[in-house]
N, C-alpha and C positions, 0 to 999 in steps of 0.2 A: 472625544472616543473613550467608547470604554472597554475590556479586555473585552467583549465579543467580537470586536471591529479586528481582532488580534489570533480568534479564534477558532475553530471549525471546529461543529460539530455534526457526521453525519447518522443516520440509522437506515438499512439493508435487509431486506428480510430475503433468502434463501432458499430456495428446495432441494437443501440438501443437508445430512445428518454433520452434527458441529465436528467431528474429529476433520470429517473431508473438507469443510471449508477453513477448518484449521491447515492443514495439512498443504493447502494451496497457498500460504503463505510462509511454509515453514521448507519448499522443497525449490529450487529455483528450475527445475524443470517442468512447472506448471506455472509457475510465475513469468515466466520467459512467455507465455500464450497470453496473458491477457494480464500482466500489470503495469501496462501505459494505457490511454487514451485513445482511442479508437483513431485511426491514421499515422501512428505512429507505429514505431516496430524496435524492439527489447535486441537491440545485436551484443551487449551481452552483458553479464549477470554473476556477479561470486556472492553469496553468500556463504559465512561461519555462523551458522543459526546457533547460537548459544548464546548467554548471556554474558558480556564482554565483547564477544566476535562482532566482527565489521562485514558489513554488506558494502555493494557498490554497483551502477548499474548506467550503462548509456545506452540511449533511445534514441533513434534517428526520425525527426518528422517526418510531414510531406513533402515540406520544402529540400530533403536532405542536409539538413542542417540538426548535429549530434548534439544532444542534451544531454547532462550527466551529475549525477547523484550519488553522493553517500553515505555511511552512517554507521552507528553501532547500536547493539541491540541490550537495553538498557534491562529488561527481563522479560521472561519467558513463563509462561506456566501453560502449560498443555494440558489440552483445549479450551483453555480462558483466556490468555492477556498473552500478547505482544506490545512491547512498547520499545521503541527505537528514536533513535535521531534522526535528520536527514539533513542532510546539504548541498545543493546546489555548486556544481563547479565551471568557471565561467573557463572561456577559452586559453587563458594564461594560467589555467590551476587555481586560481585563488576562489575559495569557500564563502558561499554565503553564509550568515547568521544562522545558524540550526535552528530546526524546530523540535518539538518532542513528537513522535503519533502514539497513541496509548490506542489498543484495540483489541476489545472486547467482544469475546463470542459467547452466546447463550444457543442454548437448546431450544427448541421450543416442540413441541405436538407434531406427531407424523413425520418424523423425519426432516424437520422445518430446521432453520439456526436464523439468529439476528446479530448481526456483528454491528459494532457500535466504534464510530472511528473519531475521535478527539485527537487533533493539533494543532497546539498552543506555541503563543512565542511569534506569529509572523511579525517581520519588519514591519510591514504597512498593512492596510487595508486592502492595495489591488494586487499584493502578493499575495494575500489569501484568494482574494476571488479567484485567481489564475488557477493555484492550488486545485480550490473548491470542483472548477469546472471541469480537471485532468480524475480528482477523485472519481466523481458522479461518472466518468466514460470509462473508467478504467474496472470501476462495478458492475456498471453495463455489462463489460465483457467479459469482466467474470463469472455473470447469471449464465451468461451461453455458454462459456467454454466450462463449466462446473455441471450442464443437465445429460453429456455423455459422459462424466465420469463417475455415474452415479452408483458402476457395479464393481470401480475402483477399491480394495480393501485402503482404508486409512492408514 
């Protein structure tokens, strides 16, 4: 297996200025509306959005199962970059091996922006595939959520 079997790389463009796109990741009041796959709901979110700060979230799936995640912010360079760790927490409170997520935000012409998501250190290719589906669905939700946000100052 190669390193790419354990790394995720996604690129998505949005019809929003980069400052607004960045704000969607920095503000839990926004994140709770789009930050999970379709059919899931964020029931709790905590964010200490600063380098060294922690974050955690609980999501409820369509079948009522609660999924918990947590991590720490490693680097924040507004509005260009967010890097953080991420771990799944099981029902007994045991944490999975952490992955490292780096999100790069690029400004494009006509008030558009590009998001590049890189997540590394998946323990298995199956775990990577599951996260990739979750990311794709969440980014679809983000695009839909951004549309009416265009007049909100970043």
